[in-house]
C-alpha positions as CSV (number, residue, x, y, z in Angstrom):
1,G,90.8,132.0,152.3
2,K,92.8,134.5,154.7
3,K,90.8,133.6,158.0
4,I,90.6,129.6,157.1
5,K,94.8,130.0,157.0
6,D,95.5,132.2,159.9
7,K,93.4,129.5,162.1
8,T,95.5,126.5,160.0
9,E,98.9,128.2,161.1
10,K,97.4,128.3,164.3
11,E,96.8,124.9,165.2
12,S,100.2,123.7,163.0
13,K,102.5,122.9,165.8
14,H,106.0,121.2,165.8
15,E,106.7,122.7,162.5
16,R,110.7,122.3,162.5
17,Q,109.6,118.1,162.1
18,L,107.8,119.1,159.4
19,R,109.6,121.1,157.5
20,G,111.0,119.5,154.4
21,D,114.6,120.5,153.1
22,L,114.8,119.9,149.3
23,S,118.6,119.5,149.4
24,R,118.1,116.0,151.5
25,A,115.4,114.6,149.3
26,K,115.9,111.1,147.6
27,F,114.7,110.4,144.4
28,C,114.4,106.1,143.3
29,D,113.9,106.1,139.4
30,A,114.0,103.1,136.7
31,F,117.5,103.3,137.3
32,C,118.2,103.7,140.8
33,G,119.4,99.4,141.0
34,V,122.5,100.9,139.1
35,V,123.5,104.2,140.3
36,G,121.5,104.2,143.6
37,N,119.2,106.9,145.0
38,R,119.7,110.5,143.7
39,Y,120.1,113.5,145.6
40,Y,118.9,117.1,144.9
41,T,122.0,119.0,146.4
42,Y,120.3,122.6,145.8
43,T,117.4,124.1,147.7
44,D,116.7,126.1,144.3
45,P,113.7,123.8,143.1
46,C,114.0,125.6,139.3
47,Y,116.9,123.2,138.7
48,L,115.0,120.3,139.0
49,N,114.9,118.2,136.1
50,H,112.5,114.9,135.7
51,R,115.3,113.3,133.7
52,F,116.6,112.3,137.5
53,Y,114.8,113.6,140.0
54,T,111.4,111.0,140.1
55,N,110.2,107.6,141.5
56,I,108.8,106.9,138.1
57,K,110.1,103.8,136.8
58,D,110.0,105.0,133.1
59,S,113.2,104.1,131.1
60,S,112.8,106.4,128.8
61,V,113.3,110.4,129.3
62,E,110.1,111.4,128.1
63,G,108.1,109.1,130.1
64,R,109.5,110.2,133.5
65,N,108.1,114.1,132.4
66,P,105.3,114.9,135.3
67,C,103.6,116.3,132.1
68,F,103.7,112.6,129.9
69,G,100.3,111.9,128.5
70,R,99.1,115.2,129.6
71,Y,97.5,118.0,127.1
72,K,99.8,120.7,126.3
73,D,97.1,123.2,125.6
74,R,95.4,123.5,128.9
75,F,93.3,126.7,127.3
76,G,92.2,126.0,124.6
77,E,88.9,126.2,122.6
78,N,88.2,122.6,122.6
79,A,89.2,122.4,126.4
80,E,86.0,121.2,128.4
81,S,85.5,120.5,132.3
82,Y,84.6,117.0,133.2
83,C,81.4,116.6,135.1
84,N,80.7,112.6,135.2
85,S,80.3,111.9,139.4
86,D,83.0,108.5,138.3
87,K,85.8,110.9,138.8
88,I,84.3,113.9,141.0
89,R,83.4,113.6,144.5
90,D,82.2,115.5,146.9
91,N,84.3,115.1,150.1
92,G,81.4,115.3,152.0
93,E,80.5,118.7,151.1
94,R,76.8,118.7,149.8
95,S,76.9,121.8,148.2
96,A,79.9,120.5,146.0
97,G,77.2,118.5,144.2
98,G,77.6,119.4,140.3
99,A,81.2,120.4,140.4
100,C,83.1,120.2,137.3
101,A,87.4,119.4,136.8
102,P,88.2,122.2,134.5
103,F,90.7,121.0,131.7
104,R,93.7,122.6,133.4
105,R,92.9,120.4,136.8
106,Q,92.4,117.1,134.4
107,N,95.8,117.4,132.8
108,M,98.0,119.0,136.0
109,C,101.6,117.3,135.5
110,D,101.4,115.0,138.4
111,R,102.5,111.9,137.1
112,N,105.2,111.6,139.3
113,L,102.9,111.9,142.2
114,E,101.6,108.3,140.7
115,Y,104.9,106.5,142.0
116,L,104.7,108.1,145.5
117,I,104.6,104.3,147.0
118,N,108.0,103.8,146.8
119,E,110.5,102.0,149.5
120,N,112.5,104.8,149.0
121,T,109.7,107.7,150.1
122,K,109.9,107.9,153.7
123,T,110.7,111.4,155.1
124,T,109.1,114.8,154.8
125,H,112.3,115.7,152.6
126,D,111.3,113.0,150.0
127,L,107.7,113.7,150.2
128,L,108.9,117.5,149.2
129,G,111.3,116.6,146.3
130,N,108.3,115.0,144.8
131,V,105.9,118.1,145.4
132,L,108.3,120.2,144.3
133,V,109.3,118.6,140.8
134,T,105.3,118.5,140.2
135,A,105.0,121.5,140.9
136,K,107.6,123.4,138.5
137,Y,106.3,121.1,135.7
138,E,102.9,122.3,136.5
139,G,103.9,125.4,136.2
140,E,106.5,125.8,133.3
141,S,102.8,123.9,131.7
142,I,100.8,126.8,132.9
143,V,103.1,129.6,131.9
144,N,103.7,128.2,128.2
145,S,99.6,127.5,128.1
146,Y,99.7,131.2,128.2
147,T,102.2,132.3,125.7
148,N,99.4,132.5,122.8
149,S,97.1,134.2,124.8
150,G,99.2,136.6,126.6
151,T,100.2,136.7,130.3
152,L,97.0,139.1,131.8
153,N,96.0,136.0,133.9
154,V,99.6,133.5,133.9
155,C,99.7,134.2,137.9
156,I,95.8,133.3,138.2
157,G,96.5,130.6,136.6
158,L,99.5,129.6,138.3
159,A,97.4,130.7,142.0
160,R,95.0,127.8,140.9
161,S,97.0,125.3,140.0
162,F,98.9,126.1,143.6
163,A,95.5,125.1,145.4
164,D,94.7,122.1,143.8
165,I,98.3,120.6,144.8
166,G,97.4,121.8,147.8
167,D,94.3,120.0,147.9
168,I,96.1,116.8,146.1
169,V,98.2,117.1,149.7
170,R,96.1,117.2,152.0
171,G,93.6,114.6,150.4
172,R,90.4,116.7,149.7
173,D,91.3,116.6,145.4
174,M,87.8,116.5,144.1
175,F,89.1,115.2,141.0
176,K,90.4,111.5,140.9
177,P,91.4,109.5,137.6
178,N,92.5,106.7,139.9
179,D,93.6,106.2,143.3
180,K,97.3,105.7,142.9
181,V,98.3,109.4,144.2
182,E,96.1,109.3,147.2
183,K,96.9,105.6,148.2
184,G,100.9,106.9,147.8
185,L,100.0,109.7,149.9
186,R,99.2,108.0,152.4
187,E,101.8,105.9,152.6
188,V,103.7,108.8,153.1
189,F,101.5,110.5,155.4
190,R,102.0,107.3,157.4
191,K,105.7,106.6,157.5
192,I,106.4,110.4,158.3
193,H,104.0,110.5,161.1
194,E,106.1,106.9,162.2
195,G,109.0,109.3,162.1
196,L,108.1,111.8,164.8
197,G,109.1,112.4,168.0
198,T,106.9,110.7,170.5
199,P,104.9,114.3,171.4
200,E,104.6,114.9,167.5
201,K,103.1,111.5,167.4
202,D,100.5,111.9,170.2
203,Y,99.6,115.8,168.7
204,Y,99.2,114.1,165.1
205,K,97.6,111.1,165.9
206,D,94.8,109.7,162.9
207,D,91.9,109.7,163.6
208,G,91.5,106.4,162.6
209,S,90.8,107.0,158.9
210,G,94.2,106.2,158.1
211,N,94.4,109.6,156.5
212,H,95.9,111.4,158.8
213,V,93.9,114.9,158.3
214,K,95.7,116.8,161.0
215,L,99.3,115.8,159.5
216,R,98.4,116.6,156.2
217,E,96.9,119.6,156.7
218,A,100.5,121.2,158.6
219,W,102.2,119.7,156.4
220,W,100.8,121.6,153.8
221,N,100.5,124.8,155.8
222,V,104.6,124.5,156.9
223,N,106.1,123.7,153.2
224,R,103.6,125.7,151.1
225,D,106.1,128.6,150.4
226,Q,108.6,126.2,148.6
227,V,105.7,124.9,146.5
228,W,104.9,128.6,145.3
229,K,108.4,129.1,144.7
230,A,108.8,126.0,142.3
231,L,105.7,126.8,140.5
232,T,106.5,130.2,139.9
233,C,110.0,128.8,138.1
234,N,108.9,129.9,135.1
235,A,106.8,132.9,135.4
236,P,107.4,135.8,133.2
237,D,110.0,138.1,134.7
238,N,107.7,141.2,133.9
239,V,104.1,139.7,135.2
240,N,103.1,140.8,139.0
241,Y,100.9,139.1,140.9
242,F,97.5,141.2,141.7
243,R,96.1,141.0,145.2
244,K,92.5,142.0,146.8
245,Y,92.0,142.6,150.2
246,S,89.4,141.9,152.9
247,D,89.1,145.6,153.8
248,G,89.2,146.4,149.9
249,S,92.3,147.8,149.5
250,S,94.5,146.2,146.8
251,N,97.7,145.9,145.3
252,F,100.7,144.2,143.4
253,S,103.5,142.3,144.5
254,S,106.6,144.4,142.9
255,E,109.5,141.9,141.9
256,G,107.9,140.4,138.9
257,K,107.4,136.6,138.4
258,C,104.2,136.3,140.2
259,G,105.9,136.8,143.4
260,H,108.2,134.3,142.9
261,K,110.9,136.2,144.9
262,E,108.5,137.7,147.8
263,G,108.6,134.9,150.4
264,S,105.4,134.0,151.2
265,P,103.1,132.8,148.5
266,L,100.9,135.8,147.6
267,T,97.8,133.9,147.3
268,N,95.1,132.3,149.8
269,L,93.1,130.5,147.3
270,D,94.6,127.0,148.6
271,Y,92.3,127.5,151.7
272,V,89.3,128.4,149.4
273,P,87.3,125.6,149.2
274,Q,87.4,123.3,145.9
275,F,84.3,123.5,144.3
276,L,84.3,127.0,144.4
277,R,86.8,128.0,142.9
278,W,86.0,125.5,139.7
């Protein structure tokens, strides 16, 4: 994972134009016509509240929750992986045949990403805001799911969801219950590309697929640290992330909360192919 990450970092250019600023993200929910766009004026994602910061056109508070309609017990005894080909795509990876989506992925708190096709979601800041709302509530759900089973593996659970969010953003996600999220992301990245300067547009020119693969890869690489921070907002104070390196050495993060305060993400799992993680 680290080798792929290092290669991607070298290929990611014009980072300043792709770096999202949460304080500049705007949201437009069911009450947008009355109160106008909402702006999140803080830089800390841990205060994001789905009641206000969402594009979900639902007048009920519950319906605006990214976890609405998802099972809360993500790791229970009745949790089953989904293996049917109608919702599992191999994305060209022949070796991915037979992959099964874990129950955790099936019930990811990404409902808000189904509403990205919105005339007000135009910039890298807007996209970041929506992804961070998903990450914050997904992290909260993962932590709560581990409450009854101890916190030994909570950081691993968070890292796996972090990697899945990365796959969703980059258009690589193999579990696709519907196409709303992917269609929305393609549209947002098209708008982001249109807003770039000429050199940046040329560098991140689409390959004709309409998927903006190179741009999406770079966007994730530039903003993944903010996603990890949002995901670990509710991680337990006394739990550290275990890291193992390619040279055989290993250590733990030192400040608790699965490395929430340590800047860069402590995992490279988002650069490991999804079918190998599942």
